[in-house]
N, C-alpha and C positions, 0 to 999 in steps of 0.2 A: 504494499499500500504506500502510496506517495504522501508526503507531507506539504502543505500549502501554506505559504508564509504572507503573499500579497492579500490585503483584505482581511486578514486573520482576527477571528473574534478571540475574546479572552479565553474561551475553552481551548482553541487551536494553540494559542500561545502558552497556555499551561501543559498541554501535552507536548509541545516541541521543547519547551525547558527540561521536562522530565526525560526527554528521548524516546517518547512512546510512539511507536508507529500507528498511525491512523490514515483514514481515507475520509475525503469530503464528498458528500453525496447532496447536491442541490437539486431543488425543483421551483417551479413556479407556483408559489402561494396564492390561493384564491382568498381575496380579503374577506369574502362572505363565509368561508369555512370556519367552524368552531371546533370540529373534531379534528385537532391538529395532527395528532399522532395517527389517526386513521387515514388521513390525507397523506401523510408521509409514506405509510405502507403502500397505499394505492400508487401514487405517483412514482415510487421509486421501484415498484414492482417486488416487494418484498414481503414475505409471510408476516402478519401482524405479530405473531408471537416473538419475532425477532426485533421488533422495533419497539423501544422502551420509551416511556414518558417519564418525566421528572415531576414530582409532586413534592409539596411542603406541607408537614403537618406539625402541629403543636403536641408534644408529648410532655405533659406534665409541667408546662411551662417553657419547654425548649423546643426550639424549631429542629426538625430532622427531615432530612431529604430522603424521599422514597423514589427508587426506580423499579417501575413495574411495566410489564407488558403492555402495549397499547390494546390487546386483545382483551385484557381484563379489567378488574377494578383493584384497587388498594384495600387490603383487609385492615382496618384501623386497629382493631384488637391484636392482631398479629403484629403489626409496627410496634404498638405500645411494648409487647412482650420483647421483641427484638431489640427495642431500645432500652430494654431494663425499666420500663415505666409502667403506669397503670392505666392511663387513660390517654387516646390520642383523639385529635379532631383536625380536620383540613384548615389549614393557616389561611389567614385572610389575604386574597390576593395582591393586595397593595403592599403587605407586609413581605409577601413572598418576592415581589419585584424589588422592593427596596433593599432587601438583604441579599438578594442574588446579583442584582445589576441588570438582570434580563427582563423581558417583558413576558407576560403569560403567553403561552403557545410557543415560547422559544427559550425557555428557561432550560439551561444545560446544568448538568450534574458537575460540570467542570468550569474551572475558572470563576467560580462565584466570588461576589465582594467580600462575603463573610464565609468562612470555612465552617461548614455545619457538619454534624454527625449524618453519615449517609449509609442506608440499607439497601441494597439490590436483592430483588428476588432471585431465589434459588434456581429459578429456570434459565438464568442468563448463561451460566456456564455450559449449558447444554447445546450451545451454538458456538461454531468456530469464530463467529464475530457477532456482535449485535449494533444496533443503530440508536444513538441518543441525540437529543437536540444538540446542534453546533452553537447554539447561541443567538439564533434569530429564526422567524418563521421561514419555512422553506430551505433550511440548511440542517442537514444531520450529518454526524460523525460516526464511521464505522470503525470499531476497534474490537479487541478481545474483552470479554466480561473481566478476566483477571487484570488486565491492565486498567480498565475503568476503576476496578476497587483500589489498585494502587495508587492510581491518580487522585483518588478522593479520600483514601484512608477508608474505605468503605468495607462493610462486611456483607456476607451473604445469608439470607433467611427466607423463609417462606412466607411472603408478605402479600402475595397477589391471590385474588379468588376470580373466578370465571364470572 
């Protein structure tokens, strides 16, 4: 996979600094589309189980990044357990944007303004590579799940449900 420097997002810069190999996968985002992950899977011709969305949740007062397949949903109870908390709820979108430096629909688990605990669904290592947001709508990054965990300091846990 090739690295890209020109027009790099903070996510790409973070991976480059770590020496992690990745590929940039772009597509034309439809401004009327709100199912960002589903759109990425369709436009890139990739199985939706291999495309992962980045969600922010509040676990007992602390923000946690959850990375789950776009084909499923986040299991908040499972995320709370994985983060060693008691209760999780989705974070306010405005807070998510402020803490990550990205807009909703383009939030990447990589290169965020504030480093947050990250939990990646256990299904991710089942693929040779996965796709996550590259930091803006219409831009994904393809990399191995292990490299994503290394770059984010993340851990794997069963946090997705159908």
